[in-house]
C-alpha positions in Angstrom: -66.5 -7.8 22.6 -62.7 -8.5 22.6 -60.6 -9.7 25.2 -57.2 -11.0 24.8 -56.3 -14.3 26.9 -53.0 -14.8 27.8 -52.0 -17.9 28.8 -50.2 -17.1 32.7 -50.8 -19.0 35.7 -51.7 -17.2 38.5 -48.3 -17.0 40.3 -47.1 -15.5 37.7 -49.9 -12.5 37.8 -48.7 -12.4 41.6 -45.4 -12.2 41.3 -45.6 -9.3 38.3 -47.9 -7.7 40.6 -45.8 -8.2 44.2 -47.3 -11.2 45.0 -50.1 -10.0 47.9 -53.7 -10.8 47.1 -56.2 -8.4 48.0 -58.9 -8.6 51.6 -62.2 -8.2 50.0 -64.3 -6.3 52.4 -68.0 -7.5 53.1 -67.0 -11.1 52.0 -65.2 -12.7 54.9 -67.8 -12.8 57.3 -70.3 -14.0 54.9 -71.6 -17.2 56.0 -72.3 -19.4 52.7 -76.2 -20.2 52.4 -76.3 -24.3 52.3 -79.6 -23.9 50.7 -80.7 -22.4 47.7 -82.4 -18.3 48.3 -84.5 -15.6 46.2 -86.4 -16.0 43.3 -86.2 -18.4 40.2 -84.3 -16.4 37.7 -86.7 -16.8 34.2 -84.4 -17.8 31.4 -87.5 -16.9 28.9 -87.2 -13.5 30.0 -83.5 -13.3 30.0 -83.7 -14.7 26.4 -86.6 -11.8 25.4 -84.1 -9.5 26.4 -81.2 -11.0 24.4 -83.5 -11.0 21.4 -84.7 -7.5 22.1 -80.9 -6.2 22.0 -80.2 -8.1 19.2 -83.3 -6.5 17.2 -81.7 -2.7 16.9 -78.8 -4.6 14.7 -75.2 -4.8 15.4 -75.0 -2.0 18.1 -71.7 -0.4 16.8 -70.7 2.9 17.7 -71.4 6.0 16.7 -74.6 3.9 14.5 -78.5 4.9 15.0 -78.9 0.6 16.3 -76.0 1.7 19.3 -78.3 4.7 20.5 -81.3 3.6 20.1 -80.8 0.7 22.1 -79.1 2.5 24.2 -82.0 4.4 25.2 -84.2 1.0 25.4 -81.4 -0.7 28.2 -82.0 2.6 29.9 -86.0 2.9 29.5 -86.0 -1.6 31.0 -84.3 -0.3 33.3 -85.9 2.8 34.7 -89.8 0.9 34.6 -87.8 -1.8 36.7 -87.2 1.4 39.2 -83.9 1.7 38.9 -82.0 5.3 39.3 -80.8 6.0 35.6 -77.7 7.9 35.1 -76.3 8.0 31.6 -72.7 9.0 31.6 -72.1 9.9 28.1 -68.5 11.4 27.0 -66.3 11.9 23.3 -64.2 9.3 23.9 -61.0 8.1 20.7 -60.2 5.0 19.5 -57.1 3.7 18.0 -57.6 4.6 15.0 -58.7 8.3 16.5 -62.3 7.8 15.1 -64.1 9.8 17.8 -66.6 7.7 19.9 -69.7 8.6 21.2 -70.1 6.6 24.5 -72.4 5.8 27.0 -72.6 4.5 29.7 -75.8 3.2 31.5 -75.6 3.3 35.6 -79.0 1.8 36.8 -79.2 1.7 40.8 -81.3 0.6 43.2 -81.4 2.0 46.7 -78.9 4.6 45.4 -79.2 6.2 49.1 -77.6 3.0 50.8 -74.0 2.9 51.4 -73.9 -0.8 51.3 -73.9 -1.5 47.7 -72.8 -4.7 45.2 -71.2 -3.6 41.3 -73.0 -6.2 38.4 -71.7 -5.2 34.9 -71.3 -6.2 30.8 -70.7 -4.3 27.7 -73.1 -3.1 25.6 -71.8 -2.8 22.4 -71.0 -4.8 19.4 -67.7 -5.3 17.8 -67.5 -3.5 14.3 -65.6 -6.4 12.6 -66.1 -10.1 12.7 -62.4 -10.2 12.0 -62.1 -13.8 14.3 -64.1 -15.0 11.4 -63.1 -18.8 9.7 -64.5 -16.7 6.2 -61.8 -13.6 5.7 -64.9 -11.9 3.6 -66.7 -11.9 6.6 -63.8 -9.4 8.6 -65.6 -6.3 7.9 -68.9 -7.2 8.7 -69.7 -6.2 12.0 -71.1 -8.7 14.7 -74.2 -9.0 16.0 -73.2 -9.5 19.6 -76.0 -11.8 20.7 -73.2 -13.9 23.8 -70.7 -11.2 23.4 -72.4 -8.2 24.8 -75.8 -8.6 24.8 -75.8 -12.0 27.3 -74.8 -10.1 30.3 -76.8 -6.7 29.9 -79.8 -9.4 29.9 -78.9 -11.2 32.8 -78.7 -7.7 34.4 -82.0 -6.6 33.3 -83.8 -10.0 34.1 -82.2 -9.6 38.1 -83.2 -5.8 38.3 -86.7 -7.1 37.5 -86.9 -9.6 39.9 -85.6 -7.3 42.2 -88.1 -5.1 41.8 -90.7 -7.4 42.0 -89.4 -9.1 45.5 -89.0 -6.0 46.9 -87.1 -8.2 49.3 -83.1 -7.0 49.2 -81.9 -5.2 51.5 -78.3 -4.2 50.0 -78.2 -1.6 47.1 -77.0 -2.6 43.5 -75.7 -0.8 40.9 -76.4 -2.3 37.3 -73.7 -0.2 35.0 -73.7 -1.4 30.6 -69.9 -0.4 29.6 -69.4 1.2 26.5 -67.0 0.9 23.7 -65.2 -2.1 25.0 -65.5 -4.0 21.8 -64.0 -1.1 19.7 -59.9 -2.0 19.8 -56.9 -3.4 17.7 -54.7 -6.6 18.6 -52.2 -4.6 18.2 -53.3 -1.7 20.5 -52.8 -3.5 23.8 -55.0 -0.4 25.3 -57.2 -0.1 23.1 -60.1 -2.3 24.7 -62.8 -1.4 27.6 -62.7 2.1 27.0 -65.6 2.8 28.5 -65.3 1.0 32.2 -61.6 2.8 31.7 -63.7 6.2 31.8 -65.7 5.3 34.6 -63.5 3.6 36.5 -61.3 7.5 36.5 -64.4 9.7 35.9 -66.9 7.4 38.5 -70.8 8.3 37.8 -71.1 9.5 42.0 -67.6 11.0 43.5 -66.0 9.0 46.3 -68.5 6.5 44.8 -67.5 2.8 46.5 -69.2 -1.0 46.3 -68.3 -4.0 48.3 -67.3 -5.9 45.5 -67.9 -5.7 41.7 -69.0 -8.8 38.9 -68.3 -8.4 35.2 -70.9 -11.0 32.9 -69.1 -11.4 29.4 -70.6 -13.9 27.6 -72.6 -15.8 29.7 -75.3 -17.3 27.2 -73.2 -19.4 24.6 -73.8 -22.8 24.1 -72.2 -25.4 26.4 -69.8 -22.5 28.1 -68.1 -23.1 31.0 -66.9 -20.2 33.7 -63.6 -21.0 34.3 -61.9 -19.0 37.4 -60.4 -16.3 35.5 -57.2 -15.3 37.0 -56.9 -11.7 37.8 -59.7 -12.4 39.3 -58.4 -14.5 41.4 -55.5 -11.9 42.5 -57.6 -8.8 43.3 -60.4 -10.7 44.6 -60.3 -14.7 45.5 -63.1 -14.1 47.8 -65.4 -13.2 45.6 -64.7 -15.8 43.5 -64.9 -18.5 46.1 -68.1 -16.9 46.8 -69.5 -16.6 43.4 -67.9 -20.1 42.8 -69.8 -21.7 45.8 -73.2 -19.9 45.1 -72.9 -22.1 41.8 -73.1 -25.2 43.9 -76.1 -24.3 46.1 -77.9 -23.6 43.2 -77.4 -26.6 41.9 -74.7 -24.9 39.0 -71.4 -25.8 39.4 -71.2 -28.1 36.3 -71.4 -24.9 34.4 -68.6 -22.7 37.2 -65.4 -25.6 37.7 -62.9 -24.9 40.3 -60.7 -24.2 37.6 -58.2 -21.4 36.4 -58.9 -20.2 33.0 -56.4 -18.0 32.8 -56.1 -14.2 32.4 -58.3 -11.6 30.7 -58.1 -8.2 29.3 -61.7 -7.0 30.3 -63.6 -4.2 31.6 -62.7 -5.9 35.6 -59.6 -4.7 35.2 -60.1 -0.5 35.2 -62.5 -1.5 38.2 -59.8 -3.1 40.4 -56.9 -0.9 38.8 -58.8 2.6 38.6 -61.6 2.3 41.0 -59.8 0.1 43.5 -63.4 -2.0 44.1 -62.3 -5.5 44.1 -64.0 -7.4 41.0 -64.2 -10.4 39.2 -65.1 -11.6 35.8 -67.2 -14.6 35.0 -66.5 -14.9 31.9 -66.6 -17.9 28.9 -64.0 -20.2 28.5 -63.6 -23.5 26.3 -60.5 -24.3 26.4 -60.6 -27.3 23.5 -61.5 -24.5 21.0 -59.2 -23.1 18.6 -60.5 -19.8 20.1 -60.3 -20.3 23.9 -63.6 -17.5 23.8 -66.0 -20.3 21.8 -66.8 -20.8 18.3 -69.0 -17.9 17.4 -66.5 -15.1 19.6 -65.6 -12.0 17.2 -67.7 -13.8 13.7 -70.8 -13.0 11.9 -72.3 -16.5 14.0 -72.4 -14.9 17.3 -76.5 -14.9 16.9 -79.7 -15.6 18.5 -79.0 -19.2 17.2 -76.2 -19.8 19.7 -78.0 -18.5 22.7 -78.2 -21.1 25.4 -81.4 -20.7 27.8 -79.5 -23.2 30.2 -76.5 -21.4 29.6 -78.0 -18.0 31.2 -80.4 -19.8 34.0 -77.2 -21.2 35.2 -75.0 -17.6 35.4 -78.9 -16.0 36.3 -79.7 -18.2 38.7 -75.7 -18.1 40.8 -76.4 -13.9 40.7 -79.2 -14.5 42.7 -78.2 -16.6 45.3 -75.4 -14.2 45.7 -77.2 -11.5 46.5 -79.4 -13.2 48.8 -76.7 -15.1 50.8 -75.6 -11.7 51.5 -78.6 -9.0 51.6 -77.6 -7.5 55.0 
């Protein structure tokens, strides 16, 4: 997946946006649980879901691997009792390429008006243009972390929800497509699937209390700093999630520090769908690329996926969902 990190302070973001932080309906009155709640997130299962996606090969747009993996993702969510909506659209890439995109929406308790949105992108970057070896720049990225890891966490959450049958709120898992077909010289060429969904939601008048985007949530030595645009659009949700991480025992993965602003799928969700949405995205402040050493390289493979990272993110999400289970 492609993201652009902007080295700006939250105050600068607020000034550019008018300086008014938004309130998030449904989070102000939530009393954070002092003890862990919910089922045990199984990292081995999430790892297997990640591996299965990679077994199809790079899920680049318009490829057979992309189509077959999309069918598998939709079927797995359906196996866990989710209602499936496939939002297919032909989107135009920055280079004029028609992209056969498919946003996959899996809904738990679709009849409930009390909903939480959890999302990730599932496509692979077609070019490993950040690889240290220029000979690899035209090769596709397997995208174990930058794509598959977020979907894997969502699938494991769906499995736990189905098995426990103890969640009273509605949940929508959205796998956004066409996130990573973009150019560094075209700032609006990223996150095409989420832009389309935010302007054409799968249900007319769709609303959710808030959203959480999962991005690169399986990398080795990953840490999840508080992303600047998340702090602007949904500070209450940032606080809720980072407190949940601490209660679940994973505060070391979620430092209470800002990590800069990122162009990502949560942008359209906030700007067009008007749903306060945060981004849980790995940040490596001491690496040459702040997105980590495997970002947009051929090394973004299963050898560089850490079950401990998947566990930290997944258990934090369990804590969030089950602590607001009303």
